[in-house]
N, C-alpha and C positions, 0 to 999 in steps of 0.2 A: 768778589767773581775771580780776579787775576791773583788772589789770595791762595783760593783754593787751586788752583790750576798751579802757581809756585810750588806749593807744599806738596801736590801730587806728583811735579817730574822729580822732585827730591829724594822723595820715596821711592821714587820708582829707579832713583842713580843708585841709593845705597842696596834696596834688590838686588841687583842687579851687580856690585860691589859683590857682596856680600853672596851673593850668587858664585862666582868667578872664587871669589877667594877658596867656597868650602871645594869647587870642583877642584880647582889645585889642591887641595888639602888632601883629596881623598886620592887622587891621579898618584900622590909620592908615598901615604901608607898604605895603599892598594898591596903592592907590591911584600911588602912587610908583613902586612896581617896574614895574606896567602903564605908566606914563607911559613912564619907562627904556625898556621895551621896544621901545613902540610908538617911538621915538624912532632906536633904535638900527635897527628893521628899516627905518622910511624912509628913513634916511641909507644903507642900505646898498639899497635901490630903485631910489635915486635914482644911486648909484654906479654900478650895475649895467646902467641904462638911460637914461643921461643925456638923452636925448630927450625922454621923456616927463613930464609937468608932472602927474599924477595917476594913482594905481593904483585898479583893480578885482579884489578878492579875487573868487577860481574856486575852490574847492574840490576836490578831485579824485575821483576816486570812491571808493565806500564801501569796498575792499579794498586803495587805494593807500595807501602813505605819501607823499603828495605834495600839494603846493599851489601853486595859480599865481596870477601879478599880473597881468592885463592893463594896461600900461604903454598913456595915449592924450596926446597933447598935442594939447588941444582936444576935438574930437568925433574925432578920427581916432586908431586905434591903432597905435603904432607899434612892438609889440612887446611880447614876455611874458617874466615871469620864472618859473622852478619853486625851489622851497623841496623838496628830495628828498635819501633816504638811500641811502648804497649799504654793503654790507656790503666794510668790509676787512679790512687784517690781524688785527687785534687787536678789532675792533668795527664798529659802524658809522659809515660816515662821514657826516654832515650835508652840503648845498652847496646853495649858491646859484647859476645860470647865470641870466645873460639871452640874451635872441635877438632880433633885430628881424625886421621883415616881410620882409625877404630872406633869412631865414635864415642870419645873420654872427651868430656866437657875439659879443658885446657886452660878456662881461665873467663871474670866475666868484669865488666867495667860500668858503672852509672856512668853514663855521659852528662844528661840533662834531666831536672825533676823539678815538678813545685808543691812535691808532699810537704806535709803539715810539719816545720821545725820542732826537735824535741819526739815528733812518734814518727808518723813516715819516713822521715829525710833520714834516719837510721840505716834505709836499704842501701845508702853506699857506706857503711861502717863493715871493717874487713870482716870481724867473724859473721854476721850475715854474707856476703858474698863468697865466701870461703870455703859455704857448707856446701856449694854448687860445684867445684874442681874436683875433679876427678868421677863426679857420675858421669853417666853413661844417656846417651842421646836417649836409650829405650828404658830407661830410668823411671818412675811413676812422678819426681819432681812435686811428690804433693805436702803441703806443708799441714807441718802435727803430725806428720810418719816418719819421711824421712827429712825432712825441712821442718828446723824451729822457726814460727813464727817471732815476728818482732811484736814484743809486750803492748797493747794498746792500738796497735795500726796492721790489723791484720789485713786489710783491703788488699795497703800496698803491698803487704807481703807476697797476698794470694797474686798479685797483679806482675809483679817480677817472677814467681816462679811460674806459671801461667804462662806470661809471656815465653819465659824459657822453653818450656813444652812445648808451646805450638813451634815456635821457630825451629827446636833442637827436631820437630819430626819433619819438617823442610827438609830443612838439612840432611837428614839424614836420608829422603830418599829423594832431595835435586842429588846432591854430592857425593853421599857415600856408600848410593848400593843398594840403598835400603827400598824392597819391592813394597808397592803398593797392592796390597790384597786383593785380586780379581772374584769379582762375585758376579755370575750371572742367575739375577731374582726371577726367572721364569724357569729354572730348573732345582728351585725350593718347593718343598712338598707344601701343599695348605694345611694352614695352621695358624696358629698363634706363638709366639715366641719373644722368649724376655732376656733382657741385656742389661748389663750396668758398665756404666763408665764416669769419671771424675766429670764434673764438671765445674763450675767456679766456686761454688760453698762446699760441696762435697759430692756425694754418690747422685749422679743423674742414672734414674729407672726409667726404664721403657718396654710398652707390649707392642711389638710387632705383628700385623696381619696379612696373610699370603692368600691368597684364592687363583683359580686358574691361572697361574705362573705369574701375579700381579701383585705389586705392593698397593694393598688397599687402605690401610690405614695404620700410624704411627701414634701414639698413646703414651705422653705422660705420666707413668705412675708416681713418680717421687723426684723432686728435687730440691736444692737447698741454695737455690742462686735469688738473687736478688730481685723483689720485686718491683717494678718499673725497670729497670733496663732490662733485666732477661725474658720480661713477657711476650716482647715481638720475635725474639727465637724461638719460643717454645710453641708460638703459634702459625709461624711460616717456616721454621726447618722440616717440621711432620708436613705441611702443607708442600712445600719444593719439592719432597723426594716422591710423594705420591703423583704430582705432578708429572713431574720429570722419569719415574720411576728408576731414581738412581738413588744412591745411599751418600755418596762425596758429593753435595751440592754445595753451590754458595753460602761459606757463610753470613750473617749479618751484622754492618758495621756497628762497632758500639757493643755487641751481644758477644764476640768472637768466641768466649771461653763455652758461655751455653751454646751455643750453635755447634762447638766443635763437642763440650759431651754429650748432645743427642747425636751428632752422627757417627761418635767412636761407641756410645750405645748398644743401636742399631746395628753397630758391625758388630759389637760383641753379641746380639743377640742370633747372628748368621756364620757366629765364628768355625760351626761343625762343617758347615759346605762351603768353607774356603778350599781350594784344591791342596793338594799337597805339595808342598816345595813352595809355596807362594809365601 
């Protein structure tokens, strides 16, 4: 028993010494690490928005995994940079995108990813990310049409492209003065309306039913999104629209592309009723 107690005390002493040593090491290296991270961030910000000479941090909403940096030249805002994540093939892809005040994408950086080496990992290659530069935030950014996919890594390619498109729309609405179309469902005549928009895997087509000034049904006529991943959005987004009598409902976590495709398709179905000037 005495031997056990002695060994236990020795082990506790060793743990205490090790812990103190690690704490001291962390205290010394932490400022160095933070300085390095700050320097790398500043370099990326300047590379993505070279017209800016200073940046102002603006946190995203509480539910977002996004951070924004407003770029200024003197007192004039010249653009904004978003740091955000989007689900890829093997996990989240962390990206930075710069946009000037004219809505042009000034640059893209892949900060972190866990995509497959030799395939999805090619999202970091210059030929791929340079395709998005000088595009407008209002451009479709559709893989296979105005952006080339990585051979054998279509999901990774679409993840980057789709993530950029979603964030481009957010930047336009939040920082570039883009108007969100206002639509009064109560003023839409009774009837059936069809709309189409881009989902994750291709076109999403919907039929929307209106009766007595109310949205009574949203049917998915066509989609090309991944089974098992998109199913929850295909079911719940139409349900939310009908329950809330709104088109811009909250997207489904893990199925953002599919959610956005349905919302955009329903918006397209009612496009003729959007007031002029919106």
